[in-house]
C-alpha positions as CSV (number, residue, x, y, z in Angstrom):
1,X,38.5,-63.2,7.3
2,X,37.7,-61.0,10.2
3,X,38.5,-57.3,9.8
4,X,41.4,-56.1,11.9
5,X,40.4,-53.9,14.8
6,X,40.8,-50.3,14.0
7,X,43.7,-48.6,15.8
8,X,42.4,-46.2,18.4
9,X,42.6,-42.6,17.0
10,X,45.0,-40.4,18.9
11,X,43.3,-37.5,20.6
12,X,44.5,-34.2,19.3
13,X,45.7,-31.8,22.0
14,X,44.2,-28.4,21.4
15,X,43.4,-25.3,23.4
16,X,39.9,-23.8,23.0
17,X,39.8,-20.4,21.2
18,X,39.9,-17.3,23.3
19,X,41.8,-19.1,26.2
20,X,45.5,-19.3,27.0
21,X,47.9,-21.5,28.9
22,X,50.1,-19.5,31.3
23,X,53.8,-20.2,31.9
24,X,55.7,-19.9,35.2
25,X,57.0,-16.5,34.1
26,X,53.5,-15.1,33.5
27,X,52.2,-16.5,36.7
28,X,55.2,-15.0,38.6
29,X,54.5,-11.6,37.0
30,X,50.9,-11.8,38.0
31,X,51.8,-12.6,41.5
32,X,54.1,-9.6,41.7
33,X,51.4,-7.4,40.4
34,X,48.6,-8.7,42.5
35,X,50.6,-8.3,45.7
36,X,51.3,-4.6,44.9
37,X,47.6,-3.9,44.2
38,X,46.6,-5.8,47.3
39,X,49.0,-3.6,49.4
40,X,47.4,-0.4,48.2
41,X,43.8,-1.6,48.7
42,X,44.5,-2.8,52.2
43,X,46.2,0.6,52.9
44,X,42.9,2.1,52.2
45,X,41.1,-0.2,54.6
46,X,39.6,-2.7,52.2
47,X,39.4,-6.4,53.2
48,X,39.3,-9.5,51.1
49,X,36.3,-11.6,50.2
50,X,35.9,-14.5,47.7
51,X,32.8,-15.4,45.8
52,X,32.4,-18.6,43.7
53,X,33.0,-18.6,39.9
54,X,29.4,-19.7,39.4
55,X,26.2,-17.7,40.2
56,X,22.6,-18.2,39.4
57,X,22.2,-16.5,36.0
58,X,19.5,-14.1,37.1
59,X,21.8,-12.8,39.8
60,X,24.4,-11.6,37.3
61,X,22.5,-8.5,36.2
62,X,19.9,-7.1,33.9
63,X,22.4,-6.6,31.2
64,X,22.2,-10.3,30.3
65,X,20.1,-11.3,27.3
66,X,16.5,-12.3,28.0
67,X,16.5,-15.7,26.4
68,X,15.2,-19.2,27.2
69,X,18.9,-20.3,27.2
70,X,21.0,-17.4,28.4
71,X,24.2,-18.3,26.7
72,X,24.9,-15.1,24.8
73,X,27.7,-13.2,26.6
74,X,28.0,-15.7,29.4
75,X,28.7,-19.5,29.7
76,X,25.6,-21.1,31.2
77,X,24.2,-24.5,32.0
78,X,21.1,-25.8,33.6
79,X,21.5,-27.5,37.0
80,X,19.7,-30.7,38.0
81,X,17.0,-28.6,39.7
82,X,16.4,-26.8,36.3
83,X,18.0,-23.6,37.6
84,X,20.2,-21.7,35.2
85,X,23.8,-21.2,36.5
86,X,26.5,-19.1,34.8
87,X,30.2,-18.5,35.1
88,X,30.7,-15.0,36.5
89,X,30.9,-12.3,33.9
90,X,32.6,-9.9,36.3
91,X,33.3,-9.6,40.0
92,X,30.7,-6.8,40.8
93,X,27.5,-8.7,40.3
94,X,28.6,-11.6,42.6
95,X,29.5,-9.0,45.3
96,X,26.1,-7.5,45.0
97,X,24.6,-10.9,45.7
98,X,27.0,-11.5,48.6
99,X,26.2,-8.2,50.2
100,X,22.5,-8.7,49.9
101,X,22.6,-12.2,51.3
102,X,24.8,-11.1,54.3
103,X,23.5,-7.5,54.6
104,X,22.5,-7.6,58.3
105,X,25.9,-8.9,59.5
106,X,28.2,-6.8,57.4
107,X,29.6,-3.4,58.6
108,X,28.2,-0.5,56.6
109,X,29.8,1.0,54.7
110,X,31.3,-2.3,53.6
111,X,34.7,-2.1,52.0
112,X,36.0,-5.2,50.3
113,X,38.3,-6.3,47.5
114,X,38.4,-9.4,45.3
115,X,40.5,-10.8,42.5
116,X,40.0,-13.7,40.2
117,X,39.1,-15.0,36.7
118,X,36.0,-13.8,34.9
119,X,34.5,-15.4,31.8
120,X,32.8,-14.0,28.7
121,X,31.2,-16.0,26.0
122,X,32.2,-13.6,23.2
123,X,34.0,-13.9,19.9
124,X,37.7,-14.0,20.7
125,X,40.2,-11.8,18.9
126,X,43.6,-10.2,19.3
127,X,43.9,-9.2,23.0
128,X,40.3,-10.3,23.6
129,X,40.0,-13.4,25.7
130,X,37.1,-15.5,27.0
131,X,38.8,-15.8,30.4
132,X,40.8,-13.0,32.1
133,X,41.6,-11.7,35.5
134,X,40.2,-8.7,37.3
135,X,41.0,-7.1,40.7
136,X,38.1,-5.1,42.2
137,X,37.5,-2.9,45.2
138,X,34.1,-1.7,46.2
139,X,32.4,0.3,48.9
140,X,28.8,-0.5,49.6
141,X,26.6,1.7,51.8
142,X,28.4,5.1,51.2
143,X,26.1,7.5,49.2
144,X,28.3,10.5,48.9
145,X,30.8,11.5,46.2
146,X,33.6,11.2,48.9
147,X,33.5,7.4,48.3
148,X,33.9,7.9,44.5
149,X,36.7,10.4,45.1
150,X,38.5,7.8,47.2
151,X,38.2,5.2,44.5
152,X,39.8,7.6,42.0
153,X,42.7,8.4,44.5
154,X,43.2,4.7,45.2
155,X,43.3,4.0,41.4
156,X,46.0,6.7,41.0
157,X,48.0,5.3,43.9
158,X,47.8,1.8,42.5
159,X,49.2,2.8,39.2
160,X,52.2,4.4,40.8
161,X,52.7,1.4,43.1
162,X,52.9,-0.7,40.0
163,X,55.8,1.5,38.7
164,X,53.8,3.7,36.3
165,X,55.3,7.2,36.7
166,X,53.2,10.2,37.2
167,X,52.3,11.8,33.9
168,X,52.2,8.3,32.2
169,X,48.6,7.6,33.4
170,X,45.5,9.6,34.2
171,X,42.2,8.8,36.0
172,X,39.4,10.3,34.0
173,X,36.1,11.1,35.8
174,X,32.6,11.8,34.5
175,X,29.0,11.3,35.7
176,X,26.3,9.3,34.0
177,X,23.9,11.8,35.3
178,X,25.5,14.5,33.1
179,X,25.1,12.1,30.1
180,X,21.5,11.4,31.2
181,X,20.9,15.1,31.2
182,X,22.2,15.3,27.6
183,X,19.7,12.5,26.6
184,X,16.9,14.4,28.4
185,X,17.9,17.7,26.6
186,X,18.0,15.9,23.2
187,X,14.6,14.2,23.9
188,X,15.9,10.7,22.8
189,X,13.4,8.0,23.8
190,X,14.8,5.2,21.7
191,X,17.5,3.1,23.6
192,X,19.1,2.0,20.4
193,X,19.6,5.6,19.2
194,X,21.0,6.6,22.6
195,X,23.4,3.7,22.5
196,X,24.7,4.9,19.1
197,X,25.2,8.4,20.7
198,X,27.2,6.9,23.6
199,X,29.4,4.8,21.3
200,X,30.1,7.9,19.3
201,X,31.2,9.8,22.4
202,X,33.3,6.9,23.5
203,X,35.4,7.1,20.3
204,X,36.5,10.7,20.9
205,X,40.1,9.8,21.8
206,X,40.5,7.7,18.7
207,X,38.6,9.6,16.1
208,X,38.7,13.2,17.4
209,X,35.8,15.6,17.5
210,X,35.3,15.6,13.7
211,X,34.9,11.8,13.7
212,X,32.5,11.9,16.6
213,X,30.4,14.6,14.8
214,X,30.1,12.2,11.8
215,X,28.9,9.3,14.0
216,X,26.4,11.6,15.7
217,X,25.0,12.6,12.3
218,X,24.6,10.5,9.2
219,X,27.6,8.2,9.8
220,X,31.2,7.8,9.0
221,X,33.3,5.9,6.4
222,X,36.6,4.7,7.7
223,X,39.9,4.3,5.9
224,X,39.0,0.8,4.6
225,X,35.8,2.1,3.1
226,X,33.5,0.5,5.7
227,X,30.5,2.7,6.6
228,X,29.2,3.0,10.2
229,X,25.7,4.3,10.4
230,X,25.3,7.3,12.7
231,X,22.8,8.4,15.4
232,X,21.0,10.7,13.0
233,X,21.0,13.8,15.2
234,X,20.3,17.2,13.8
235,X,23.2,19.7,13.5
236,X,21.8,21.6,16.6
237,X,21.7,18.5,18.7
238,X,25.2,17.6,17.6
239,X,26.4,21.0,18.8
240,X,24.9,20.3,22.2
241,X,26.6,16.9,22.5
242,X,30.0,18.0,21.4
243,X,29.9,21.1,23.5
244,X,29.6,18.9,26.6
245,X,32.2,16.3,25.7
246,X,34.8,18.3,23.8
247,X,38.0,18.7,25.8
248,X,39.2,22.0,27.3
249,X,42.3,22.6,29.3
250,X,40.7,23.6,32.6
251,X,38.7,21.1,34.5
252,X,36.8,23.8,36.4
253,X,36.0,25.5,33.1
254,X,34.6,22.2,31.8
255,X,32.3,21.9,34.7
256,X,31.1,25.5,34.3
257,X,30.5,24.8,30.5
258,X,28.4,21.8,31.4
259,X,26.4,23.9,33.8
260,X,25.7,26.5,31.1
261,X,24.6,24.0,28.4
262,X,22.4,21.8,30.7
263,X,21.2,24.4,33.2
264,X,17.5,23.3,32.7
265,X,18.2,19.6,33.4
266,X,17.9,18.6,37.1
267,X,19.7,15.3,36.7
268,X,22.6,17.0,34.8
269,X,22.9,19.5,37.6
270,X,23.1,16.7,40.1
271,X,25.9,15.2,38.1
272,X,27.7,18.6,37.8
273,X,27.6,19.0,41.6
274,X,29.0,15.5,42.1
275,X,31.9,16.2,39.8
276,X,32.6,19.5,41.5
277,X,32.7,17.8,44.9
278,X,34.9,15.0,43.6
279,X,37.3,17.6,42.0
280,X,37.4,19.5,45.3
281,X,38.1,16.4,47.4
282,X,40.9,15.1,45.1
283,X,42.6,18.5,44.7
284,X,42.4,19.0,48.5
285,X,44.2,15.6,48.9
286,X,47.0,16.7,46.6
287,X,45.9,14.9,43.4
288,X,46.3,17.4,40.5
289,X,44.9,17.2,37.0
290,X,48.0,15.3,35.9
291,X,46.6,12.4,38.0
292,X,42.8,12.8,38.2
293,X,40.8,15.0,35.8
294,X,37.2,15.6,34.8
295,X,36.6,14.2,31.3
296,X,32.9,14.3,30.1
297,X,33.8,11.9,27.2
298,X,34.1,8.9,29.6
299,X,31.4,6.4,28.9
300,X,30.9,3.1,30.8
301,X,28.3,0.3,31.0
302,X,24.9,1.5,30.0
303,X,23.0,-0.8,32.3
304,X,25.4,-0.6,35.3
305,X,26.3,2.8,36.4
306,X,24.0,5.5,38.0
307,X,26.4,8.3,38.9
308,X,30.2,9.1,38.7
309,X,32.2,6.8,36.4
310,X,35.9,6.7,36.1
311,X,38.5,5.2,33.8
312,X,42.3,4.7,34.1
313,X,44.2,5.3,30.9
314,X,47.8,4.6,30.2
315,X,49.3,7.5,28.2
316,X,52.6,5.8,27.3
317,X,53.2,4.9,23.7
318,X,55.3,1.8,23.1
319,X,56.0,-0.7,20.3
320,X,54.9,-4.3,19.9
321,X,57.1,-7.2,19.0
322,X,56.9,-6.2,15.3
323,X,58.0,-2.6,16.1
324,X,54.5,-1.1,15.5
325,X,53.3,1.7,17.8
326,X,50.9,0.6,20.5
327,X,48.9,2.7,23.0
328,X,47.3,0.6,25.7
329,X,44.5,3.0,26.6
330,X,42.1,2.0,29.4
331,X,43.4,-0.6,31.9
332,X,40.7,-0.2,34.5
333,X,37.6,1.6,35.5
334,X,34.5,1.7,37.6
335,X,31.8,3.9,38.9
336,X,28.7,4.2,41.1
337,X,26.1,1.4,40.7
338,X,23.4,2.2,43.3
339,X,20.8,-0.1,41.6
340,X,22.7,-3.4,41.7
341,X,22.4,-4.4,45.3
342,X,18.9,-2.9,45.4
343,X,17.7,-5.6,43.0
344,X,18.0,-8.1,45.8
345,X,17.0,-5.8,48.7
346,X,14.1,-3.8,47.4
347,X,15.5,-0.7,49.0
348,X,18.2,1.8,48.0
349,X,21.7,0.5,48.6
350,X,24.4,2.9,47.4
351,X,27.6,1.3,46.0
352,X,30.7,2.3,44.1
353,X,33.7,0.3,42.9
354,X,36.8,0.2,40.8
355,X,38.1,-2.7,38.7
356,X,41.6,-3.3,37.3
357,X,41.9,-5.5,34.2
358,X,44.9,-7.5,35.5
359,X,45.6,-9.4,32.3
360,X,45.5,-6.3,30.1
361,X,47.6,-4.2,32.6
362,X,50.1,-7.0,33.0
363,X,50.7,-7.1,29.2
364,X,51.3,-3.3,29.4
365,X,53.6,-3.4,32.4
366,X,55.6,-6.3,30.9
367,X,56.1,-4.4,27.7
368,X,57.1,-1.3,29.6
369,X,59.7,-3.3,31.6
370,X,57.9,-2.7,34.9
371,X,57.3,-6.4,35.6
372,X,60.0,-9.2,35.7
373,X,58.8,-11.5,33.0
374,X,61.4,-14.2,33.8
375,X,60.2,-17.3,35.6
376,X,60.9,-17.5,39.3
377,X,64.0,-19.4,40.2
378,X,63.4,-23.2,40.5
379,X,64.5,-25.4,43.4
380,X,68.0,-26.6,44.1
381,X,68.2,-30.1,42.5
382,X,69.9,-32.9,44.3
383,X,71.1,-35.4,41.7
384,X,71.2,-39.1,42.0
385,X,74.7,-40.5,41.2
386,X,74.2,-43.9,42.8
387,X,70.6,-45.2,42.8
388,X,71.3,-47.4,45.9
389,X,72.0,-44.2,47.9
390,X,68.7,-42.4,47.4
391,X,68.2,-42.2,51.2
392,X,71.4,-40.3,51.5
393,X,70.5,-37.8,48.8
394,X,67.1,-37.3,50.4
395,X,68.8,-36.3,53.6
396,X,70.5,-33.4,51.6
397,X,67.1,-32.4,50.3
398,X,65.6,-32.4,53.8
399,X,68.5,-30.3,55.2
400,X,68.0,-27.7,52.5
401,X,64.2,-27.6,52.9
402,X,64.4,-27.1,56.6
403,X,66.9,-24.2,56.4
404,X,65.7,-20.6,56.1
405,X,66.9,-18.8,53.0
406,X,68.1,-16.0,55.2
407,X,69.6,-17.2,58.5
408,X,68.7,-13.9,60.1
409,X,65.0,-14.6,59.4
410,X,64.3,-18.1,60.8
411,X,60.6,-17.7,60.1
412,X,61.1,-16.5,56.5
413,X,61.1,-18.4,53.2
414,X,63.0,-21.6,53.2
415,X,65.4,-23.0,50.6
416,X,63.5,-24.8,47.9
417,X,65.0,-28.2,47.0
418,X,64.0,-31.4,45.3
419,X,65.4,-34.8,44.6
420,X,65.8,-35.9,40.9
421,X,63.1,-38.5,40.5
422,X,63.7,-39.5,36.9
423,X,65.9,-42.2,35.5
424,X,69.3,-41.5,37.2
425,X,71.3,-43.5,34.6
426,X,72.6,-40.4,32.8
427,X,74.0,-37.4,34.8
428,X,73.8,-35.2,31.7
429,X,70.0,-35.7,31.6
430,X,69.8,-34.7,35.2
431,X,71.7,-31.5,34.6
432,X,69.5,-30.7,31.6
433,X,66.5,-31.3,33.8
434,X,67.8,-28.8,36.3
435,X,68.4,-26.2,33.6
436,X,64.8,-26.6,32.4
437,X,63.6,-26.2,36.0
438,X,65.5,-22.9,36.1
439,X,67.5,-24.2,39.1
440,X,70.2,-22.0,40.5
441,X,72.4,-24.9,41.4
442,X,72.7,-28.7,41.7
443,X,74.2,-31.0,44.3
444,X,76.3,-34.0,43.1
445,X,77.9,-36.7,45.2
446,X,79.5,-39.7,43.6
447,X,81.4,-42.5,45.4
448,X,84.7,-40.5,45.6
449,X,83.0,-37.5,47.2
450,X,81.1,-39.8,49.6
451,X,84.4,-41.4,50.7
452,X,85.7,-37.9,51.5
453,X,82.5,-36.7,53.1
454,X,82.1,-34.0,50.5
455,X,79.6,-32.9,47.8
456,X,80.0,-31.0,44.5
457,X,77.9,-27.9,44.1
458,X,77.4,-26.7,40.5
459,X,76.3,-23.1,40.1
460,X,74.2,-23.3,37.0
461,X,73.7,-19.5,36.6
462,X,77.4,-18.8,36.8
463,X,78.1,-21.8,34.6
464,X,75.8,-20.6,31.9
465,X,77.6,-17.2,31.9
466,X,81.0,-18.8,31.8
467,X,80.0,-21.3,29.1
468,X,78.8,-18.4,26.9
469,X,82.2,-16.7,27.1
470,X,84.3,-19.8,26.5
471,X,84.9,-20.8,22.9
472,X,85.7,-24.5,23.1
473,X,84.3,-27.5,25.0
474,X,87.8,-28.5,25.8
475,X,88.4,-25.3,27.6
476,X,85.1,-25.6,29.4
477,X,86.0,-29.2,30.6
478,X,89.4,-28.0,31.8
479,X,88.2,-25.0,33.7
480,X,85.0,-26.6,35.1
481,X,83.5,-23.2,35.8
482,X,81.3,-22.5,38.8
483,X,81.7,-25.9,40.3
484,X,83.3,-26.5,43.7
485,X,83.5,-29.0,46.6
486,X,82.4,-28.6,50.2
487,X,81.9,-30.8,53.2
488,X,78.5,-32.4,53.7
489,X,77.7,-30.3,56.7
490,X,78.5,-27.1,54.7
491,X,75.8,-27.7,52.1
492,X,73.3,-25.3,53.5
493,X,75.8,-22.5,54.0
494,X,77.4,-22.9,50.5
495,X,74.1,-23.1,48.8
496,X,73.1,-19.9,50.6
497,X,76.2,-18.2,49.2
498,X,75.2,-19.2,45.6
499,X,71.7,-18.0,46.1
500,X,72.9,-14.7,47.5
501,X,75.4,-14.2,44.7
502,X,72.5,-14.3,42.2
503,X,69.9,-12.6,44.4
504,X,67.6,-15.7,44.3
505,X,64.5,-15.1,46.5
506,X,61.4,-17.1,47.0
507,X,58.2,-16.3,48.6
């Protein structure tokens, strides 16, 4: 007896770790946010440019691992010509390649912005994704701190355009040259030891100066009992580091203190002068320390930045869905990266830029109530009462789609409408469909309405409110809330009235 053929195994639908599906509500919130950021960037004279999601791996920067298969940190594959190609890790390295490739035709300084998804082949965790969105602005070809000061001012303006009130954020500024001066003064030659020092400095906000001192010395044991090995600096060296990074109230005093401690370091003095100039420029433009301040504890990409670095921190405390306190911290940053374009050109090419972590900032703004997390209104749904009259119903759809939402703005957004294309047998299913589509209203025309040259318009938003306030289905059936008749040639005007009543807008 022959074996029965095995039943094909059903494929399990599953999302890869570190990725997320995005709902219409999330997409709508992103759209709102991106348009506000774009408006600020364009106000400053930046223009858009797009680069592909893939780049040759060697173009993505020296921070990538030097391996035969460069798949640590980035997603890579080998092309048919045996060239390694990777998904972009950020938006800055692709810009550097673009500028180098089009250097002779671009205006200098070149001011551009980009937004899009970036990809990181890292272990996913809470709030740590393998794909997330960034929105960058960069100026290439401007060597002076004025370009860095402008980035800081634009970052502050962007936060306020997104609805974050003054005093609820701060743009913190430091210089990698000051930190390089600290390394020079300490005489640290080992990159691993210096990385430990930098990581200790970066934890100042979370651990305080006492915790940083422990990490600069022998190490620190946290509340769980886990021990983190320190940088092994001497007590004298720890004093030097903490005197530079420990916070004081007056930004000018902080710069003077750095000058005193690192007066023999030429590179530290260059950094001090850059910070002084940035502080002068932003203060002269009306940006006080409540918006932009010098903060020597700011540490950013070791391999990337060559001068001023900046970070935008949200100062608001809020609670997560379980009522636990949450502080969002950094939602964007950037700095001067004079060496990145130079890799392709073989000549100095100054550049500075700022990047907003859109996905992270969107989560913060949604929790703070600054973004509308509701899905955008769906289309008006024209139902099918009689399947032999689909052509008639399609005419209603066409009339709505051709009509501007606001008659005073004939070139503005039009009324979104669709014909129900499922099985029209059950009207209840059609109304459920419209509810799930978040439709503001539906159009119904049966044989009786057709004979009278009328249609029924059901306001689903008002109907939902009324249904919630009515105790019995009998009462609902008797009152038939938010449903009315109108002539066929009044459909557009009456639908506009429903949309205006609920402030439905598209586009």
